[in-house]
DRENDO-1510 file (C-alpha; in Angstrom, 1 decimal, always signed):
<recs>
REC; n; res; u; v; w
REC; 1; SER; -20.7; -7.8; +32.8 .
REC; 2; ILE; -20.4; -7.7; +29.0 .
REC; 3; VAL; -23.2; -5.2; +28.6 .
REC; 4; ILE; -21.7; -3.0; +31.3 .
REC; 5; LEU; -18.3; -3.2; +29.5 .
REC; 6; ALA; -19.9; -2.2; +26.2 .
REC; 7; MET; -22.1; +0.6; +27.5 .
REC; 8; GLY; -19.3; +2.0; +29.7 .
REC; 9; GLY; -17.1; +2.2; +26.7 .
REC; 10; ILE; -19.7; +4.0; +24.7 .
REC; 11; ALA; -20.4; +6.5; +27.5 .
REC; 12; LEU; -16.7; +7.1; +27.9 .
REC; 13; GLY; -16.3; +7.8; +24.2 .
REC; 14; LYS; -19.3; +10.2; +24.2 .
REC; 15; ALA; -17.9; +12.0; +27.3 .
REC; 16; VAL; -14.5; +12.5; +25.7 .
REC; 17; THR; -16.1; +13.9; +22.5 .
REC; 18; SER; -18.7; +16.1; +24.0 .
REC; 19; SER; -16.5; +17.6; +26.7 .
REC; 20; GLY; -14.1; +19.0; +24.1 .
REC; 21; LEU; -11.2; +16.8; +25.4 .
REC; 22; LEU; -10.9; +15.1; +22.1 .
REC; 23; HIS; -10.6; +18.4; +20.2 .
REC; 24; LEU; -8.0; +19.6; +22.7 .
REC; 25; ILE; -5.9; +16.5; +22.4 .
REC; 26; ALA; -6.2; +16.5; +18.6 .
REC; 27; THR; -5.1; +20.1; +18.3 .
REC; 28; SER; -2.1; +19.7; +20.5 .
REC; 29; LEU; -1.0; +16.5; +18.8 .
REC; 30; GLN; -1.3; +18.0; +15.3 .
REC; 31; GLU; +1.3; +20.6; +16.2 .
REC; 32; LYS; +3.7; +18.0; +17.5 .
REC; 33; ILE; +3.4; +15.5; +14.6 .
REC; 34; GLY; +3.0; +17.9; +11.7 .
REC; 35; GLY; +6.1; +16.9; +9.9 .
REC; 36; TYR; +5.8; +13.1; +10.4 .
REC; 37; PRO; +5.0; +10.8; +7.4 .
REC; 38; PRO; +1.6; +9.0; +7.6 .
REC; 39; ILE; +3.2; +5.6; +8.4 .
REC; 40; ALA; +4.9; +7.1; +11.5 .
REC; 41; ILE; +1.6; +8.7; +12.7 .
REC; 42; LEU; -0.1; +5.4; +12.2 .
REC; 43; ALA; +2.6; +3.6; +14.1 .
REC; 44; ILE; +2.5; +6.0; +17.0 .
REC; 45; PHE; -1.3; +6.0; +17.4 .
REC; 46; GLY; -1.4; +2.3; +16.6 .
REC; 47; ALA; +1.0; +1.6; +19.5 .
REC; 48; LEU; -1.1; +3.8; +21.8 .
REC; 49; CYS; -4.3; +2.1; +20.7 .
REC; 50; LEU; -2.8; -1.4; +21.1 .
REC; 51; VAL; -1.8; -0.7; +24.7 .
REC; 52; PHE; -5.1; +1.0; +25.5 .
REC; 53; ALA; -7.2; -1.8; +23.9 .
REC; 54; THR; -5.2; -4.5; +25.7 .
REC; 55; PHE; -6.2; -3.2; +29.1 .
REC; 56; VAL; -9.6; -1.7; +28.4 .
REC; 57; SER; -11.5; -3.2; +25.4 .
REC; 58; HIS; -11.6; -2.9; +21.7 .
REC; 59; THR; -14.8; -0.9; +21.7 .
REC; 60; VAL; -13.7; +1.6; +24.2 .
REC; 61; SER; -10.3; +2.2; +22.6 .
REC; 62; ALA; -11.9; +2.5; +19.2 .
REC; 63; LEU; -14.5; +5.0; +20.5 .
REC; 64; ILE; -11.8; +7.2; +21.9 .
REC; 65; ILE; -8.9; +6.9; +19.5 .
REC; 66; VAL; -10.7; +6.6; +16.1 .
REC; 67; PRO; -12.3; +10.1; +16.3 .
REC; 68; LEU; -8.9; +11.4; +17.3 .
REC; 69; VAL; -7.0; +10.0; +14.4 .
REC; 70; GLN; -9.9; +10.9; +12.1 .
REC; 71; THR; -9.4; +14.5; +13.0 .
REC; 72; ILE; -5.7; +14.3; +12.7 .
REC; 73; GLY; -5.9; +12.3; +9.4 .
REC; 74; ARG; -8.3; +14.9; +7.9 .
REC; 75; GLU; -5.7; +17.6; +8.5 .
REC; 76; PHE; -3.0; +15.6; +6.7 .
REC; 77; HIS; -5.3; +14.2; +3.9 .
REC; 78; HIS; -5.0; +10.6; +5.1 .
REC; 79; GLU; -8.3; +10.3; +7.0 .
REC; 80; GLY; -9.3; +6.8; +5.6 .
REC; 81; LEU; -5.8; +5.4; +6.1 .
REC; 82; MET; -5.7; +6.4; +9.7 .
REC; 83; VAL; -9.3; +5.3; +10.6 .
REC; 84; ILE; -9.0; +1.9; +8.9 .
REC; 85; GLY; -5.5; +1.3; +10.3 .
REC; 86; ILE; -6.4; +2.2; +13.9 .
REC; 87; ALA; -9.7; +0.2; +13.7 .
REC; 88; LEU; -7.7; -2.9; +12.6 .
REC; 89; ILE; -5.1; -2.4; +15.3 .
REC; 90; ALA; -7.8; -2.0; +18.0 .
REC; 91; SER; -9.4; -5.2; +16.9 .
REC; 92; VAL; -6.1; -7.3; +17.3 .
REC; 93; ALA; -5.4; -6.3; +20.9 .
REC; 94; MET; -5.9; -9.5; +22.8 .
REC; 95; GLY; -3.4; -9.6; +25.6 .
REC; 96; MET; -5.9; -9.6; +28.6 .
REC; 97; PRO; -9.3; -11.1; +29.3 .
REC; 98; SER; -10.7; -7.6; +29.4 .
REC; 99; SER; -9.5; -6.8; +25.9 .
REC; 100; GLY; -12.8; -7.7; +24.3 .
REC; 101; PHE; -16.0; -9.5; +24.6 .
REC; 102; PRO; -14.8; -12.8; +23.1 .
REC; 103; ASN; -11.9; -12.8; +25.6 .
REC; 104; SER; -14.4; -12.2; +28.5 .
REC; 105; ILE; -16.6; -15.0; +27.3 .
REC; 106; ALA; -13.6; -17.4; +26.7 .
REC; 107; ILE; -12.1; -16.9; +30.2 .
REC; 108; SER; -15.5; -17.6; +31.8 .
REC; 109; MET; -15.8; -21.1; +30.1 .
REC; 110; THR; -15.4; -24.0; +32.5 .
REC; 111; ASP; -15.3; -27.8; +32.2 .
REC; 112; ASP; -17.7; -30.2; +33.9 .
REC; 113; LEU; -15.8; -29.9; +37.2 .
REC; 114; GLY; -15.9; -26.1; +37.2 .
REC; 115; LYS; -12.3; -25.6; +36.2 .
REC; 116; ARG; -11.6; -22.8; +33.7 .
REC; 117; TYR; -10.1; -23.8; +30.4 .
REC; 118; LEU; -8.1; -20.5; +30.2 .
REC; 119; THR; -6.4; -18.3; +32.7 .
REC; 120; ALA; -5.2; -14.7; +32.5 .
REC; 121; ASN; -1.7; -16.1; +32.0 .
REC; 122; HIS; -2.8; -17.8; +28.8 .
REC; 123; PHE; -4.0; -14.5; +27.4 .
REC; 124; ILE; -0.8; -12.7; +28.4 .
REC; 125; THR; +1.7; -15.3; +27.1 .
REC; 126; ARG; -0.1; -15.9; +23.8 .
REC; 127; GLY; -2.2; -12.8; +23.3 .
REC; 128; VAL; +0.5; -10.2; +23.7 .
REC; 129; ILE; +2.8; -12.0; +21.2 .
REC; 130; ALA; -0.1; -12.3; +18.7 .
REC; 131; SER; -1.0; -8.7; +19.2 .
REC; 132; LEU; +2.5; -7.5; +18.5 .
REC; 133; ILE; +2.8; -9.7; +15.4 .
REC; 134; MET; -0.5; -8.4; +14.0 .
REC; 135; TYR; +0.5; -4.8; +14.9 .
REC; 136; GLY; +3.6; -5.2; +12.8 .
REC; 137; PHE; +1.7; -6.8; +10.0 .
REC; 138; ILE; -0.9; -3.9; +9.9 .
REC; 139; ILE; +1.8; -1.2; +10.1 .
REC; 140; THR; +3.7; -2.7; +7.2 .
REC; 141; VAL; +1.5; -4.8; +4.9 .
REC; 142; GLY; -1.7; -3.1; +5.8 .
REC; 143; TYR; -0.2; +0.3; +5.3 .
REC; 144; GLY; +1.1; -0.7; +1.9 .
REC; 145; ILE; -2.3; -2.1; +0.8 .
REC; 146; LEU; -4.2; +0.9; +2.1 .
REC; 147; SER; -1.7; +3.3; +0.5 .
REC; 148; SER; -1.9; +1.5; -2.9 .
REC; 149; LYS; -5.7; +1.7; -2.8 .
REC; 150; GLY; -5.5; +5.5; -2.4 .
REC; 151; TYR; -6.4; +5.8; +1.3 .
</recs>
């Protein structure tokens, strides 16, 4: 199931890129967010990525959203800032067992009696809070560090 999750994400990312859907989305979004500062663009796409990565997987969300923000970031001369920021945000989404491969493996672990150590409720109650805290940290501190480094 882990291999299917990974390969499905890669196939979905390739389909979005090769079909022209990615270019269409990027062009329409560039017109709408043209006057926004880079931190606002990062916050908007970061929230979108966080929600998407929580329900799908880190890999799938990164494969779809990173090329999109790369295109938009290139237009506003903040390509590195957008790509690094979104990649970090995609990696901290952990609110569901399907959010990533480590979560899938963790929820399948059982004790000697066959009882699972973790349930979906554990991921939701702890993972969503941790994801939101890390999102705020990346948008504030991460943005400051990346900006100071010239990204």
